[in-house]
C-alpha positions as CSV (number, residue, x, y, z in Angstrom):
1,X,-152.1,51.4,61.5
2,X,-151.2,53.8,64.3
3,X,-148.5,56.5,64.5
4,X,-145.3,55.6,62.6
5,X,-146.2,51.9,62.0
6,X,-146.1,50.3,58.5
7,X,-147.8,47.0,57.5
8,X,-145.8,45.2,54.8
9,X,-146.2,41.9,52.9
10,X,-143.2,39.8,51.9
11,X,-142.6,39.4,48.2
12,X,-142.9,36.1,46.5
13,X,-144.1,32.7,47.9
14,X,-142.9,32.6,51.5
15,X,-140.1,35.0,50.4
16,X,-138.1,32.3,48.6
17,X,-135.2,33.7,46.6
18,X,-133.6,32.6,43.3
19,X,-129.9,32.9,42.7
20,X,-128.5,34.4,39.5
21,X,-127.8,30.9,38.4
22,X,-131.4,29.9,38.8
23,X,-131.1,27.9,42.1
24,X,-134.1,28.3,44.4
25,X,-133.1,29.4,48.0
26,X,-135.8,28.7,50.5
27,X,-136.9,31.3,53.0
28,X,-135.7,29.0,55.8
29,X,-132.1,29.0,54.7
30,X,-129.8,30.8,57.1
31,X,-128.1,33.8,55.6
32,X,-126.1,36.1,57.8
33,X,-127.5,39.7,58.3
34,X,-129.4,39.8,54.9
35,X,-131.9,42.6,54.5
36,X,-135.3,41.8,52.9
37,X,-137.7,43.6,50.5
38,X,-141.4,43.8,51.1
39,X,-144.4,45.8,49.8
40,X,-146.2,48.4,51.8
41,X,-149.8,47.5,52.4
42,X,-150.8,50.1,55.0
43,X,-149.2,53.1,56.7
44,X,-149.9,55.0,59.9
45,X,-150.8,58.8,59.9
46,X,-147.3,59.9,61.0
47,X,-145.4,58.0,58.3
48,X,-143.7,60.5,56.0
49,X,-141.4,58.6,53.7
50,X,-143.6,55.8,52.4
51,X,-146.8,55.3,50.5
52,X,-149.0,52.3,49.7
53,X,-147.4,49.9,47.2
54,X,-143.8,51.1,47.8
55,X,-141.1,48.5,48.2
56,X,-139.1,48.8,51.5
57,X,-135.8,47.2,52.6
58,X,-135.7,46.1,56.2
59,X,-133.9,43.8,58.6
60,X,-136.0,40.7,59.0
61,X,-134.9,40.2,62.6
62,X,-136.5,43.5,63.7
63,X,-140.2,42.7,62.9
64,X,-143.5,41.7,64.3
65,X,-145.6,39.2,62.4
66,X,-149.4,39.3,62.3
67,X,-152.1,37.3,60.5
68,X,-155.0,39.3,59.1
69,X,-157.7,37.6,57.1
70,X,-155.6,34.5,56.5
71,X,-152.6,36.5,55.1
72,X,-149.3,36.9,56.9
73,X,-148.1,40.5,57.3
74,X,-145.2,42.2,59.1
75,X,-145.5,45.4,61.2
76,X,-142.5,47.7,61.2
77,X,-141.7,51.2,62.5
78,X,-140.7,53.8,60.0
79,X,-137.2,54.1,61.6
80,X,-136.6,50.4,60.9
81,X,-136.7,50.9,57.1
82,X,-133.3,51.1,55.4
83,X,-134.4,52.1,51.9
84,X,-137.5,52.8,49.9
85,X,-138.0,51.9,46.2
86,X,-140.7,54.0,44.5
87,X,-141.4,55.2,41.0
88,X,-142.1,58.7,42.3
89,X,-139.3,61.2,42.9
90,X,-140.3,63.9,45.4
91,X,-137.8,66.5,46.6
92,X,-139.9,67.2,49.8
93,X,-138.7,64.0,51.5
94,X,-135.2,63.2,52.6
95,X,-133.7,59.8,52.3
96,X,-132.6,57.3,49.6
97,X,-135.1,56.4,46.9
98,X,-134.0,53.5,44.7
């Protein structure tokens, strides 16, 4: 990855969701302005706030899809990430860690 780019993989089979009542919501269902979680697979050298295997929250409308080795991935810029979920807590980075 170059510069501030991040390669992520959507979570779950085709990013299907399950409601709290157990109803399966397919990835193709239209939901207005819903953010999506994905796992970081690779980061560029200028990415400061994320590491491999972090979970990131992003707008699925602001993405570029790519297929590498038969797997589908998404390329994002660091500035397109709304939140990072990580087990580590490091005071040297600014931003929200869930």
